[in-house]
C-alpha positions as CSV (number, residue, x, y, z in Angstrom):
1,G,0.0,0.0,0.0
2,D,0.9,3.7,0.1
3,D,2.2,3.3,3.6
4,I,5.2,1.3,2.3
5,R,6.9,3.4,-0.3
6,D,10.7,2.8,0.2
7,Q,13.2,0.8,2.2
8,L,12.8,3.1,5.2
9,T,9.1,2.6,5.6
10,Y,9.5,-1.2,4.8
11,S,12.1,-1.4,7.6
12,Q,10.0,0.6,10.1
13,D,7.1,-1.7,9.5
14,A,9.2,-4.8,9.8
15,L,10.9,-3.6,13.0
16,S,7.6,-2.7,14.6
17,G,5.8,-6.0,14.0
18,G,4.9,-6.0,10.3
19,K,1.4,-4.5,10.4
20,H,1.7,-4.2,6.5
21,G,3.3,-7.6,6.0
22,C,6.9,-6.5,6.0
23,S,9.5,-8.6,7.8
24,A,13.2,-8.7,8.3
25,D,13.1,-12.4,7.2
26,K,11.8,-11.4,3.8
27,L,14.7,-9.0,3.4
28,K,17.2,-11.6,4.6
29,D,15.8,-14.1,2.1
30,H,16.0,-11.4,-0.7
31,W,19.7,-10.7,0.2
32,A,20.5,-14.4,0.2
33,T,18.8,-15.3,-3.1
34,W,18.6,-12.2,-5.3
35,Y,22.0,-12.7,-7.0
36,T,23.6,-16.0,-7.9
37,Q,27.1,-16.9,-9.2
38,D,25.4,-17.8,-12.6
39,D,24.2,-14.2,-12.8
40,F,27.7,-12.8,-12.6
41,D,29.1,-15.5,-14.8
42,D,26.5,-14.6,-17.5
43,I,27.3,-10.9,-17.2
44,K,31.0,-11.7,-17.9
45,N,30.6,-14.5,-20.5
46,K,27.3,-13.9,-22.2
47,K,26.9,-10.2,-22.0
48,Q,30.7,-9.7,-22.3
49,L,30.8,-6.9,-19.7
50,N,33.7,-6.4,-17.4
51,T,32.2,-4.3,-14.6
52,V,29.0,-4.2,-12.5
53,R,27.6,-1.4,-10.4
54,L,26.5,-2.3,-6.8
55,P,24.2,0.3,-5.3
56,L,24.3,0.4,-1.5
57,G,22.5,2.4,1.2
58,W,24.4,4.2,4.0
59,W,22.6,2.0,6.6
60,Y,24.7,-1.0,5.8
61,F,27.7,0.8,7.1
62,A,26.1,2.6,10.1
63,E,27.3,0.3,12.8
64,G,30.9,0.3,11.5
65,A,30.8,4.1,11.4
66,G,29.5,4.3,15.0
67,I,26.0,5.5,14.0
68,K,23.7,4.2,16.6
69,E,20.4,5.4,15.3
70,N,19.7,3.2,12.3
71,P,16.0,2.8,11.4
72,Y,16.7,0.3,8.6
73,V,16.7,-3.5,8.7
74,V,20.3,-4.7,8.1
75,P,21.9,-8.1,7.8
76,D,22.7,-9.9,11.1
77,Q,26.4,-10.2,10.1
78,N,28.9,-7.3,10.7
79,I,29.9,-5.6,7.5
80,T,33.4,-7.1,7.8
81,D,32.1,-10.7,8.1
82,P,32.7,-12.6,4.8
83,K,29.2,-14.0,5.1
84,H,27.6,-10.5,5.1
85,P,25.4,-10.4,2.0
86,I,27.4,-7.5,0.5
87,N,30.6,-9.5,0.9
88,A,29.0,-12.6,-0.6
89,V,28.0,-10.6,-3.7
90,L,31.5,-9.2,-3.9
91,Q,33.0,-12.7,-3.7
92,M,30.7,-13.8,-6.6
93,I,31.7,-10.8,-8.7
94,H,35.4,-11.5,-8.0
95,K,35.0,-15.2,-8.9
96,A,33.4,-14.2,-12.2
97,G,36.4,-12.0,-13.0
98,L,34.4,-8.8,-13.0
99,K,35.3,-5.4,-11.6
100,V,32.8,-3.6,-9.3
101,V,31.8,0.0,-8.8
102,I,30.4,0.5,-5.3
103,D,27.7,3.2,-5.4
104,L,26.6,4.9,-2.3
105,H,23.0,5.0,-3.6
106,G,21.2,6.1,-0.4
107,A,22.7,8.9,1.6
108,P,21.5,9.8,5.1
109,C,18.1,11.6,5.0
110,S,17.9,10.8,1.2
111,Q,20.1,12.4,-1.5
112,N,17.2,13.1,-3.8
113,G,13.8,12.5,-2.0
114,L,13.0,9.6,-4.3
115,D,12.3,6.0,-3.3
116,N,15.6,4.8,-4.9
117,S,17.4,6.7,-2.1
118,G,15.8,4.5,0.6
119,N,13.7,7.4,2.0
120,K,11.1,9.0,-0.3
121,S,9.9,12.4,0.8
122,M,6.2,12.6,0.2
123,S,6.2,16.4,0.4
124,T,8.7,17.3,-2.4
125,N,8.2,14.7,-5.2
126,E,5.4,13.5,-7.4
127,D,4.7,9.8,-7.9
């Protein structure tokens, strides 16, 4: 529904009991299954590309930066853990022989007010 418009409102709902059907487990499953090694092998071998872009939100790095107030659902693993979903994707990219551009796609408080920043401002943008 309109109450869930971005990753912030999804996380807020998930962390407060999931009134709108959001859950941390759904995000964890998404992180674990969204990309596979075959995806990156195909990018390298079938699409013949050499680089992928990995958009990430600031909230994945909040704990490591000492930011205590993080309203987003994040993986259980520390960002430095090889099993962290971001590191798992980086390992697949490396195994495929690709380069990666890490893109800070969501800055604190939203860089552009749109849903792709993780925090859509309802007062400044049109749908």
